[in-house]
MIDO-239067 format. One record per residue: y, z, x of N, C-alpha, C in turn. Coordinates in steps of 0.05 Angstrom, whole numbers, plus 32768, in hexadecimal, padded with zeros to 4 digits. Example, Ala and Ser with C-alpha at 12.3 -4.5 7.8 and 13.67 -1.06 7.14 Angstrom:
2
 n_py n_pz n_px ca_py ca_pz ca_px c_py c_pz c_px
 7F8E 809C 8108  7FA6  809C  80F6 7FBE 809C 8108
 7FD3 808E 8101  7FEB  808F  8111 8001 809D 8102
END
This chain:
276
 n_py n_pz n_px ca_py ca_pz ca_px c_py c_pz c_px
 82B3 7F48 7F41  82AA  7F32  7F4F 82B5 7F1B 7F43
 82C1 7F07 7F4F  82CA  7EF1  7F45 82AF 7EDF 7F33
 82BE 7ED9 7F1D  82A7  7EC7  7F0D 82B8 7EA9 7F07
 82A5 7E96 7F00  82A9  7E7F  7EF8 82A7 7E7A 7EDA
 82C2 7E72 7ECD  82B7  7E6E  7EAA 82A6 7E4E 7EAA
 8297 7E4F 7E9C  8285  7E3F  7E95 827B 7E3A 7E75
 826E 7E21 7E6C  826F  7E1B  7E50 824C 7E16 7E53
 823C 7E26 7E45  8226  7E1C  7E40 821D 7E0A 7E2C
 8210 7DF3 7E2D  8207  7DDE  7E1C 81EA 7DDF 7E20
 81DF 7DE6 7E04  81C6  7DE5  7DFF 81BC 7DD4 7DEC
 81A7 7DBF 7DF4  81A1  7DAB  7DE4 818A 7DB0 7DD4
 818B 7DA6 7DB7  8178  7DB5  7DA4 815D 7DAA 7DAB
 815B 7D89 7DB1  8140  7D85  7DB6 8144 7D73 7DD3
 8132 7D63 7DDA  8134  7D52  7DF0 813E 7D36 7DEC
 8156 7D2E 7DED  8166  7D16  7DE2 8175 7D0C 7DFA
 8169 7CFC 7E10  8177  7CEA  7E1B 8198 7CDF 7E19
 8195 7CD3 7E00  81AB  7CC9  7DFA 81C4 7CDF 7DF8
 81BD 7CF4 7DE8  81CE  7D0F  7DE8 81D9 7D18 7E01
 81C3 7D14 7E14  81C8  7D21  7E31 81E2 7D0D 7E3F
 81D9 7CF3 7E3D  81EE  7CE1  7E46 8209 7CE1 7E3C
 8208 7CE7 7E14  8228  7CE6  7E0F 8231 7D07 7E15
 8220 7D1A 7E17  822F  7D32  7E24 8240 7D2E 7E3E
 8234 7D1E 7E4F  823A  7D1A  7E6B 8253 7D0E 7E6B
 8256 7CFF 7E5B  826A  7CEC  7E55 827F 7CFE 7E4B
 827D 7D09 7E32  8296  7D1A  7E2D 829D 7D31 7E37
 8288 7D3D 7E4E  828F  7D4E  7E63 82A6 7D40 7E72
 82A7 7D29 7E76  82AD  7D1B  7E8A 82CD 7D15 7E88
 82CF 7D20 7E6B  82F1  7D1C  7E64 82F7 7D30 7E64
 82ED 7D48 7E66  82FA  7D65  7E71 8303 7D6B 7E8C
 8307 7D88 7E8F  8315  7D8C  7EAD 82FD 7D99 7EBD
 82E1 7D8E 7EB0  82CF  7D9C  7EBC 82C8 7D9C 7EE2
 82BD 7DAB 7EEF  82BE  7DAE  7F09 82A1 7DAB 7F12
 828A 7DAD 7F04  8279  7DAD  7F0B 825E 7DAF 7EF3
 8243 7DA4 7EF4  8233  7DAB  7EE0 821D 7DB3 7EEE
 820F 7DC6 7EE9  81F3  7DD7  7EEF 81E0 7DD2 7ED7
 81C5 7DD1 7EDC  81B0  7DCE  7ECC 819C 7DE6 7ECC
 81A2 7DFF 7EBE  818A  7E17  7EC7 816F 7E13 7EB4
 8176 7DFF 7EA7  8158  7DFE  7E91 8159 7DE1 7E8C
 8141 7DDB 7E7F  813C  7DBF  7E71 8151 7DB9 7E5E
 8159 7DC6 7E52  816E  7DBD  7E3C 8180 7DD0 7E37
 818E 7DD7 7E4E  81A8  7DE7  7E4F 81B9 7DDD 7E63
 81D2 7DD7 7E6A  81E4  7DD4  7E81 81FA 7DEB 7E7C
 81FF 7DEE 7E93  8217  7E07  7E9B 822D 7DEC 7EAB
 8243 7DEB 7E99  8257  7DDB  7EA3 8274 7DEC 7EA7
 827D 7DEA 7EC0  828E  7DFC  7ECD 82A7 7DF2 7ECC
 82BC 7E07 7EC7  82D7  7E00  7EC2 82EC 7E0E 7ED3
 8304 7E03 7EDF  8312  7E16  7EF0 8317 7E2D 7EEA
 8320 7E2D 7ED3  832B  7E47  7EC4 8321 7E48 7EAC
 8329 7E5F 7E9A  8320  7E62  7E81 832D 7E51 7E6B
 8345 7E4B 7E73  835A  7E3B  7E5E 8351 7E1D 7E5E
 8343 7E14 7E74  8333  7DF9  7E78 831F 7DF6 7E69
 830E 7E0D 7E68  82F8  7E13  7E59 82FA 7E0F 7E3C
 830A 7E24 7E30  8318  7E1F  7E18 831F 7E0B 7E0D
 832C 7DFD 7E19  8333  7DDB  7E17 831F 7DCC 7E10
 830D 7DCD 7E20  82F6  7DBC  7E26 82E4 7DC4 7E14
 82E4 7DD8 7E03  82D0  7DDF  7DEB 82D9 7DD1 7DD6
 82F3 7DDA 7DD9  82FC  7DD0  7DB9 82FB 7DB5 7DBA
 82FD 7DA5 7DCF  82F8  7D80  7DD3 82DD 7D7C 7DCC
 82C7 7D8B 7DDC  82AF  7D86  7DD8 829B 7D8C 7DBE
 82AB 7DA4 7DB2  8299  7DA9  7D9B 8290 7D9A 7D8A
 82A8 7D8A 7D7A  829B  7D72  7D61 828A 7D63 7D6B
 8288 7D56 7D81  8279  7D48  7D89 825F 7D4F 7D96
 8259 7D67 7D9C  8243  7D74  7DA3 8233 7D7C 7D86
 8247 7D87 7D7F  8232  7D8F  7D5D 8225 7D74 7D50
 8233 7D5D 7D51  8227  7D49  7D49 8213 7D40 7D53
 8210 7D4C 7D6C  81F0  7D3F  7D76 81DF 7D5C 7D7B
 81E4 7D78 7D6E  81D1  7D8A  7D6D 81D5 7D98 7D89
 81EB 7D9A 7D94  81ED  7DA8  7DAA 8202 7DBE 7DA7
 81F9 7DD9 7DB0  8207  7DF3  7DAA 8217 7DF6 7DC6
 8233 7E04 7DC0  8243  7E07  7DDD 8246 7E2C 7DD9
 8245 7E2E 7DF1  8249  7E4C  7DF7 8258 7E54 7E12
 826D 7E6D 7E10  827E  7E70  7E22 8267 7E84 7E3B
 826E 7E7F 7E4E  825F  7E92  7E67 8272 7E93 7E7C
 8269 7EA9 7E89  827F  7EB0  7EA6 8268 7EBA 7EBF
 8267 7EA3 7ED1  8251  7EA2  7EE4 825A 7EB0 7EFC
 8249 7EBA 7F03  824E  7ECC  7F1D 8254 7EB8 7F38
 826B 7EB1 7F40  826C  7EA5  7F53 825C 7E9D 7F6A
 8248 7EBB 7F70  8235  7EAC  7F84 8220 7EA8 7F77
 8214 7EAE 7F60  8205  7E9F  7F53 8208 7E80 7F50
 8224 7E79 7F4C  8226  7E5A  7F46 8224 7E4C 7F64
 8229 7E5D 7F79  8222  7E4E  7F94 8207 7E4C 7F9A
 81F9 7E61 7F91  81D7  7E61  7F95 81CF 7E4C 7F84
 81D4 7E4C 7F6F  81C6  7E37  7F5C 81D0 7E15 7F62
 81E8 7E13 7F71  81F6  7DF7  7F79 81E1 7DF1 7F8D
 81E4 7E03 7FA0  81CE  7DF8  7FBE 81B5 7DF1 7FB1
 81AE 7DFD 7FA4  8189  7E02  7F9A 818A 7DE8 7F8B
 819B 7DDA 7F7F  8194  7DC6  7F66 81A5 7DAC 7F6E
 81BD 7DAD 7F7E  81C9  7D92  7F7B 81C1 7D8A 7F9B
 81B6 7D75 7F9D  81B3  7D64  7FB2 81B5 7D48 7FB4
 81BB 7D39 7FCE  81C3  7D26  7FD5 81B3 7D0E 7FC4
 81CA 7CFE 7FBE  81BE  7CE2  7FAF 81C5 7CCC 7FBE
 81B9 7CB5 7FBC  81BC  7C9D  7FC1 81C0 7C85 7FB2
 81D7 7C7A 7FB2  81E1  7C62  7FA5 81E2 7C48 7FBC
 81CA 7C3A 7FBE  81C7  7C25  7FD5 81D3 7C33 7FEA
 81E4 7C24 7FF9  81E1  7C36  8016 81F8 7C4B 801B
 8202 7C58 8003  8212  7C6A  7FFF 81FD 7C86 7FFA
 81FE 7C99 8009  81F9  7CB3  8006 8213 7CC5 7FFB
 820F 7CD1 7FE2  821E  7CE7  7FDA 820F 7CFF 7FDB
 821C 7D18 7FEF  820F  7D2A  7FF3 821E 7D47 7FF5
 8214 7D5C 7FE7  8223  7D75  7FF0 8223 7D80 800F
 8231 7D8F 8015  8234  7D97  802E 8216 7DA7 803A
 8205 7DAD 802A  81E9  7DB9  8029 81D4 7DAB 8032
 81DB 7D8F 8029  81C9  7D7A  8027 81CE 7D64 802F
 81D5 7D5E 804A  81DC  7D41  805C 81BC 7D3E 8066
 81B5 7D2F 8058  819E  7D1E  805F 819D 7D12 807B
 818F 7D1A 8091  8186  7D06  80A5 8187 7CEF 80A9
 817C 7CDD 8094  817D  7CC7  808F 819B 7CB7 8084
 81AB 7CC9 807E  81C2  7CB9  807B 81D9 7CB6 8096
 81C4 7CC2 80B1  81D7  7CBD  80C2 81CD 7C9E 80CF
 81E8 7C91 80CF  81E1  7C75  80DC 81F9 7C62 80D1
 81F2 7C49 80E3  820E  7C3D  80D8 8210 7C29 80BD
 81F1 7C29 80B4  81ED  7C1D  809A 81F3 7C2A 8083
 81F7 7C4B 8085  81F4  7C55  8070 8214 7C66 806F
 8223 7C62 805B  8238  7C74  8054 822F 7C8B 804A
 823E 7CA3 8050  823B  7CBB  8048 8250 7CCC 8042
 8259 7CD6 8020  826F  7CDD  8016 8265 7D00 800F
 8273 7D0C 8019  8265  7D2B  801E 8279 7D32 8006
 826D 7D40 7FEB  827B  7D4B  7FD7 8278 7D6B 7FD4
 8289 7D7B 7FD0  8281  7D92  7FC4 8281 7D98 7FB1
 826A 7D9D 7F9D  8266  7D9F  7F86 827A 7DB1 7F70
 8283 7DCA 7F80  8295  7DD7  7F71 82AD 7DD6 7F6E
 82BA 7DBB 7F81  82D2  7DB5  7F87 82DB 7D9F 7F73
 82C7 7D8F 7F65  82D4  7D78  7F54 82BD 7D6B 7F44
 82BC 7D66 7F2B  82A9  7D5A  7F1E 82A6 7D3C 7F27
 828E 7D32 7F2A  8287  7D1B  7F33 827C 7D1B 7F4C
 8269 7D24 7F52  8253  7D27  7F65 8240 7D0F 7F6F
 8241 7CFB 7F5B  8231  7CE7  7F61 821A 7CE7 7F4F
 8216 7CFB 7F40  81FA  7CFD  7F32 81F4 7CF3 7F1D
 8216 7CED 7F0D  8211  7CD9  7EF7 820B 7CBF 7EFA
 8202 7CB2 7EE9  81F7  7C92  7EEC 8213 7C82 7EF1
 8228 7C85 7EDD  8240  7C7A  7EE6 824F 7C7B 7EFC
 824A 7C94 7F0E  8253  7C95  7F27 8243 7C7D 7F3F
 822B 7C7D 7F38  821F  7C77  7F4B 821C 7C55 7F41
 8222 7C48 7F2C  8223  7C30  7F22 8242 7C27 7F30
 8255 7C3B 7F36  826F  7C33  7F3C 8268 7C31 7F5E
 825A 7C4A 7F68  8255  7C41  7F8A 8248 7C1F 7F90
 8231 7C1E 7F77  8228  7C05  7F80 8232 7BF2 7F7D
 824A 7BF2 7F6F  825F  7BDB  7F68 826F 7BD4 7F81
 8276 7BEE 7F88  8286  7BE8  7F9F 827A 7BDB 7FBA
 8263 7BE1 7FBB  8250  7BDC  7FD2 824B 7BBD 7FCE
 8256 7BAD 7FB4  824F  7B8A  7FB4 8272 7B85 7FB2
 8282 7B94 7FBC  829B  7B8D  7FC2 82A7 7B88 7FE7
 82B2 7B76 7FED  82BC  7B7A  8007 82DC 7B88 8005
 82D6 7B9D 800F  82F2  7BAD  8009 8301 7BB0 8025
 82F3 7BA5 8030  8301  7BA7  8054 8320 7B9E 8051
 8332 7BB4 805C  8348  7BA8  805B 835C 7BAC 803F
 834D 7BAC 802D  835C  7BB0  800E 8362 7BC8 800A
 8376 7BC3 7FF0  8380  7BE0  7FE7 8374 7BE4 7FCD
 836A 7BFF 7FC3  8358  7C00  7FAE 8367 7C1C 7FA6
 836B 7C1C 7F88  8369  7C37  7F76 8356 7C3E 7F66
 834F 7C5C 7F61  8341  7C67  7F57 834B 7C74 7F3E
 834F 7C6D 7F28  8351  7C78  7F14 8347 7C8B 7F0A
 834C 7CA5 7F02  833F  7CBA  7EFC 8327 7CC3 7F13
 8334 7CCC 7F28  8320  7CCC  7F40 8311 7CED 7F47
 8314 7CFC 7F31  8305  7D0D  7F2A 8304 7D1F 7F47
 82E9 7D23 7F54  82DF  7D2B  7F6F 82EF 7D16 7F84
 82F2 7D02 7F7E  82FB  7CF1  7F95 82E4 7CD7 7F9E
 82CB 7CE2 7F96  82B1  7CD3  7FA4 82B5 7CB8 7FA6
 82C0 7CA7 7F8E  82C9  7C8B  7F94 82D9 7C86 7FA2
 82EF 7C99 7FA9  8308  7C8B  7FB7 8300 7C91 7FD4
 82EF 7CA3 7FD8  82E3  7CA9  7FF4 82D1 7C91 7FFD
 82C2 7C8C 7FEE  82AE  7C77  7FEF 82BF 7C61 7FF3
 82D2 7C57 7FE5  82E3  7C42  7FED 82E8 7C3C 8008
 82F5 7C56 800E  8302  7C54  802A 82F0 7C56 8040
 82D7 7C62 8037  82BD  7C61  804E 82B5 7C43 8051
 82BB 7C35 803E  82A8  7C19  803D 82C7 7C02 804B
 82DC 7C0D 8053  82E9  7BFF  8064 8308 7BF1 8054
 830F 7BFE 803D  8327  7BFD  802C 833F 7C09 803E
 8353 7BF7 803E  8368  7BFD  8053 8377 7C13 803F
 837A 7C13 802B  838D  7C24  801C 8382 7C2C 8001
 837F 7C44 7FFF  836C  7C54  7FE7 8378 7C60 7FD8
 8382 7C61 7FC4  8397  7C75  7FB1 837D 7C84 7F96
 837B 7C98 7F96  8378  7CA8  7F7D 8386 7CB9 7F69
 8381 7CAE 7F51  8397  7CC1  7F40 8383 7CCA 7F27
 838D 7CE4 7F22  8386  7CF4  7F0C 8397 7CFE 7EFE
 8396 7D08 7EE8  83A7  7D19  7ED6 83A5 7D31 7ED2
 838C 7D3E 7EE4  8387  7D5A  7EEA 838E 7D61 7F01
 83A4 7D75 7F03  83A6  7D80  7F1E 838D 7D8A 7F32
 837D 7D9B 7F1F  8367  7DA2  7F2E 8353 7D8D 7F36
 8354 7D76 7F29  8347  7D60  7F34 834D 7D55 7F50
 836A 7D51 7F50  8377  7D4A  7F67 8372 7D5D 7F75
 8372 7D73 7F73  836E  7D8B  7F88 8357 7D84 7F98
 833F 7D81 7F85  8322  7D85  7F90 8323 7D69 7FA0
 832A 7D54 7F97  832B  7D3B  7FA7 8336 7D3A 7FBB
 834D 7D4B 7FC0  835C  7D4A  7FD6 8344 7D5A 7FEF
 8338 7D79 7FEA  832A  7D84  7FF5 8311 7D76 8001
 8304 7D5C 7FF0  82ED  7D4A  7FF6 82F8 7D33 8007
 830F 7D2E 8009  8323  7D1B  801D 831C 7D27 802E
 8322 7D3B 8033  831F  7D4C  8050 8309 7D4E 805A
 82F4 7D59 8046  82DC  7D57  8056 82CE 7D3E 8060
 82DB 7D2A 8053  82D3  7D0F  8061 82E0 7CFC 8072
 82F7 7D0F 807C  8309  7CFF  808B 830F 7CE2 808C
 8314 7CE0 8070  8324  7CC4  806C 8339 7CC3 8061
 8345 7CAE 8061  8369  7CAD  8057 8367 7CA2 803C
 836D 7CB6 8027  836E  7CB0  800D 8389 7CBB 7FFE
 839F 7CAB 7FF7  83B2  7CB9  7FEF 83A7 7CC4 7FCE
 83AE 7CDF 7FC5  83AD  7CE9  7FAE 83C5 7CF7 7F98
 83C6 7CED 7F83  83DF  7CF2  7F6F 83D3 7CFA 7F56
 83E1 7D07 7F4D  83DD  7D18  7F36 83EF 7CFE 7F23
 83E0 7CEE 7F1A  83F1  7CD9  7F02 83E3 7CCC 7EF3
 83ED 7CC3 7EE0  83E7  7CB7  7ECA 83E7 7C99 7ECD
 83CE 7C89 7EC6  83D1  7C6D  7EC7 83E5 7C60 7EBE
 83ED 7C67 7EA1  8401  7C5D  7E98 841E 7C5D 7EA6
 841F 7C69 7EBA  8436  7C74  7EC1 843C 7C6A 7EE1
 8423 7C5D 7EE8  841B  7C50  7F02 8427 7C38 7F06
 8438 7C31 7F1C  8444  7C12  7F21 843E 7C0D 7F3D
 8427 7C08 7F48  8420  7C01  7F63 8409 7BE6 7F5E
 840A 7BD5 7F72  83F7  7BBE  7F6D 83E0 7BC3 7F82
 83C5 7BC1 7F76  83B2  7BC0  7F90 83A2 7BB0 7F87
 838B 7BAA 7FA1  8376  7B92  7F9D 835F 7B9C 7F8F
 8354 7BB4 7F88  8343  7BBB  7F7E 8347 7BD5 7F6D
 833A 7BD4 7F52  833F  7BE7  7F3E 8327 7BF8 7F37
 8322 7C0F 7F3A  830B  7C1E  7F33 8311 7C30 7F1B
 82FC 7C31 7F08  8306  7C3E  7EEB 82EE 7C47 7EE2
 82E3 7C61 7EEB  82CE  7C6B  7EDD 82D4 7C80 7ECD
 82DB 7C7D 7EB0  82E2  7C88  7E9F 82D1 7C83 7E86
 82D6 7C84 7E6A  82C7  7C81  7E59 82CD 7C6D 7E4B
 82BB 7C66 7E3A  82C2  7C47  7E2A 82DB 7C4D 7E1B
 82E4 7C60 7E0E  82F7  7C63  7DFF 830E 7C62 7E0F
 830E 7C6B 7E27  8323  7C6B  7E3A 8328 7C4F 7E46
 8311 7C42 7E4D  8310  7C23  7E56 831E 7C13 7E48
 8318 7C19 7E2E  8322  7C04  7E16 8344 7C0C 7E13
 834E 7C22 7E10  8364  7C2D  7E11 8378 7C29 7E2B
 8371 7C26 7E3E  8379  7C22  7E57 837A 7C0E 7E67
 836F 7BF1 7E57  8365  7BD8  7E67 8381 7BCB 7E6A
 8397 7BCE 7E57  83AE  7BBD  7E63 83BC 7BCB 7E79
 83BB 7BE2 7E7F  83C8  7BF3  7E93 83B2 7BED 7EB0
 839A 7BEC 7EA9  837F  7BE7  7EC3 8387 7BCC 7ECB
 8395 7BBA 7EBD  8394  7B99  7EC0 83A8 7B96 7ED0
 83C3 7BAB 7ECC  83D9  7BAB  7EDB 83E1 7BB2 7EF4
 83C1 7BC1 7EF7  83C3  7BCE  7F17 83BE 7BBA 7F2B
 83B3 7BA4 7F22  83A7  7B90  7F39 83AD 7B74 7F2A
 83B9 7B63 7F3A  83C0  7B43  7F2E 83A3 7B33 7F2E
 8391 7B38 7F3A  8376  7B2C  7F3E 8360 7B3A 7F37
 835F 7B51 7F3E  8343  7B65  7F41 8339 7B5B 7F58
 8321 7B68 7F5C  830E  7B6E  7F49 8313 7B8B 7F3C
 830C 7B8A 7F26  830D  7BAD  7F12 82EE 7BB8 7F14
 82E6 7BCD 7F1F  82D2  7BD5  7F1A 82D3 7BED 7EFC
 82C3 7BE8 7EE7  82C4  7BF3  7ED0 82B2 7C06 7ECF
 82A8 7C20 7EC6  8295  7C31  7EC6 8295 7C42 7EB5
 8280 7C54 7EA8  828A  7C67  7E96 827C 7C5E 7E7A
 8276 7C50 7E76  8269  7C42  7E57 824D 7C3C 7E54
 8246 7C47 7E3C  8225  7C44  7E38 8223 7C28 7E39
 8210 7C20 7E3D  8209  7C00  7E35 8209 7BF8 7E13
 8207 7C09 7DFE  8214  7BFB  7DE7 822E 7BFA 7DE7
 8242 7C01 7DF6  8257  7C02  7DED 8266 7BEC 7E02
 825B 7BDA 7E11  825C  7BC9  7E20 8272 7BB0 7E11
 826B 7BAA 7DFC  827E  7B94  7DEF 8299 7BA0 7DE3
 8292 7BB6 7DDE  82B0  7BC0  7DD4 82C8 7BC2 7DED
 82BA 7BC8 7E07  82CD  7BCF  7E1B 82D6 7BB0 7E24
 82C5 7B9D 7E26  82C5  7B83  7E30 82DB 7B7A 7E1A
 82DA 7B7D 7E07  82EB  7B71  7DF1 8309 7B7B 7DF8
 830D 7B8C 7E04  832B  7B97  7E0B 8336 7B87 7E25
 831F 7B7D 7E33  8329  7B71  7E4A 8323 7B51 7E50
 831C 7B49 7E30  831B  7B2E  7E2B 8334 7B1E 7E2B
 832C 7B03 7E3D  8348  7AF4  7E43 835B 7AFB 7E54
 8351 7B12 7E65  8366  7B15  7E7E 8352 7B1D 7E95
 833A 7B25 7E8D  8329  7B27  7EA9 830B 7B1C 7E9F
 82FB 7B14 7EAC  82DC  7B0B  7EAB 82CA 7B15 7EBA
 82BA 7B1A 7EAB  829E  7B2C  7EBD 8292 7B1C 7ED4
 8294 7B24 7EEC  8284  7B1A  7F02 8265 7B25 7F09
 8266 7B3F 7EFB  8250  7B49  7F06 824B 7B68 7EED
 8230 7B71 7EEE  822A  7B81  7EE3 8218 7B96 7EEF
 8215 7BAE 7EE8  8207  7BBF  7EF4 81FA 7BD6 7EDD
 81E1 7BDC 7ED7  81D6  7BEE  7EC3 81C5 7C03 7ED2
 81C5 7C16 7EC8  81B6  7C2F  7ECD 81B7 7C42 7EB6
 819E 7C48 7EAE  8195  7C5D  7E97 81A6 7C63 7E80
 81AB 7C47 7E76  81B8  7C45  7E65 81DD 7C42 7E65
 81DE 7C40 7E7B  81FC  7C44  7E8A 8201 7C25 7E90
 821A 7C1D 7E8E  8225  7C02  7E99 823B 7C02 7EA5
 823B 7BF3 7EC1  8259  7BF0  7ED3 825A 7BD0 7ECF
 8275 7BCB 7ED0  827D  7BA8  7ED3 8292 7BA8 7EEB
 828E 7B90 7EF8  82A1  7B88  7F0A 82B1 7B6D 7EF9
 82C7 7B73 7EF7  82DB  7B59  7EEF 82E9 7B4B 7F04
 82F5 7B37 7EF9  8304  7B2D  7F07 831A 7B1D 7EF7
 8336 7B11 7EFF  8349  7B0A  7EEE 8336 7AE3 7EF6
END
């Protein structure tokens, strides 16, 4: 029977900061989903064994420093599907509901609510992390009608799909991971929206957009600041994926080129909206 390669992360003690850090570290790998079978245990799923090995090599030093142990495991596909459907439920961020196909809430039906359907086994980024929810809330503070939007590091495509459903005229999602782009493409189809998806590095992407979305990590936001600014003449730029303690260093990378016009916080995570 087919099995899914996964990493088990075991937390030595209840440490909310360690969980937040681990979520950010995992977001930098090719993970396709996270399952929480126990109070102090995560299962992080990967598209293949090679991706799992690469992720373990990347995660091990940081996890060790926070007392998090790593173990390889192969999970039966039927078991993964059962666990996903039992544990992953719809979430709401403002007037956007992000839901797996098996938990489409009746309350999400109506003109005032936008529903984004994401298959959790198809791509990492189900809306359940605070950084994604903050981006969804930030999008709702912008007027996207008729505008062009780029989602840098699109993952499952959740933000790009939300932007399209909020009225953006042209939406592009880019990611360096072909598996992520494939997952995003499946989710775009599930939502019947028009989103262009490309396997691309932002450093080699040369187009101009009205709105830039970047739900990355603090390190990547700092490193890519010049390129993100080049993607739009005026902005706005929505930046997320950074812990509140990292905001000063991230904003320093944009200082003199863009100003903060809004900020959002949740559970120690922060998102900014900047403009020129």
